[in-house]
C-alpha positions as CSV (number, residue, x, y, z in Angstrom):
1,X,55.6,33.8,-159.3
2,X,54.4,30.3,-159.5
3,X,51.2,29.0,-160.5
4,X,51.2,26.5,-158.1
5,X,47.5,25.8,-155.9
6,X,47.9,27.5,-152.7
7,X,46.7,25.6,-149.5
8,X,43.2,26.4,-148.3
9,X,42.9,24.8,-144.9
10,X,45.1,23.2,-142.2
11,X,45.3,20.0,-143.9
12,X,45.8,21.1,-147.4
13,X,48.6,23.6,-145.6
14,X,50.5,20.6,-144.3
15,X,50.3,18.4,-147.3
16,X,51.1,21.1,-149.5
17,X,54.5,21.7,-147.3
18,X,55.6,18.1,-147.4
19,X,56.4,18.4,-151.4
20,X,57.0,22.2,-151.5
21,X,59.0,25.5,-149.9
22,X,57.5,28.7,-148.9
23,X,59.4,30.1,-151.6
24,X,57.2,28.5,-154.0
25,X,54.6,31.1,-152.8
26,X,56.7,34.1,-152.7
27,X,58.1,36.2,-155.5
28,X,61.7,36.1,-154.2
29,X,63.5,36.7,-157.8
30,X,65.6,40.0,-157.5
31,X,65.7,42.0,-160.8
32,X,68.4,44.3,-162.0
33,X,67.7,47.8,-163.0
34,X,70.1,50.5,-164.4
35,X,69.5,54.0,-163.5
36,X,71.6,57.2,-164.9
37,X,71.7,60.2,-162.8
38,X,74.1,63.3,-162.3
39,X,77.3,62.8,-160.9
40,X,76.2,65.3,-158.1
41,X,73.4,62.9,-157.3
42,X,75.7,59.8,-157.0
43,X,78.0,62.1,-154.8
44,X,75.3,63.3,-152.1
45,X,73.8,59.8,-152.4
46,X,77.2,58.1,-151.3
47,X,77.7,61.0,-148.8
48,X,74.3,60.1,-147.2
49,X,74.8,56.2,-147.4
50,X,78.3,56.7,-145.3
51,X,76.9,59.0,-142.8
52,X,74.1,56.1,-142.3
53,X,76.7,53.3,-142.4
54,X,75.1,51.7,-145.2
55,X,75.5,50.7,-149.1
56,X,74.4,53.1,-151.7
57,X,72.1,50.0,-152.9
58,X,70.9,49.4,-149.6
59,X,69.8,53.2,-149.4
60,X,68.1,53.6,-152.7
61,X,66.2,50.3,-152.0
62,X,65.1,51.9,-148.6
63,X,64.1,55.1,-150.2
64,X,61.9,53.6,-152.9
65,X,60.1,51.2,-150.4
66,X,59.4,54.1,-148.3
67,X,58.2,55.9,-151.3
68,X,56.0,53.2,-152.6
69,X,54.6,52.5,-149.1
70,X,56.2,49.1,-148.4
71,X,57.7,49.5,-145.5
């Protein structure tokens, strides 16, 4: 995340966004991980993702977000 000073009032806010983007204040970087799991897990995961009409990756992200109380 950036160490840029965040605006503290309306005037600073306006001035800040003359030279910066909202992404400067957010951690928008994705990081890749690898997770080893049994083939039976992957089969069941793929079946559930297919039934929901989403990708395996989307389903894993959703479940992790739910478990971490992010959504």
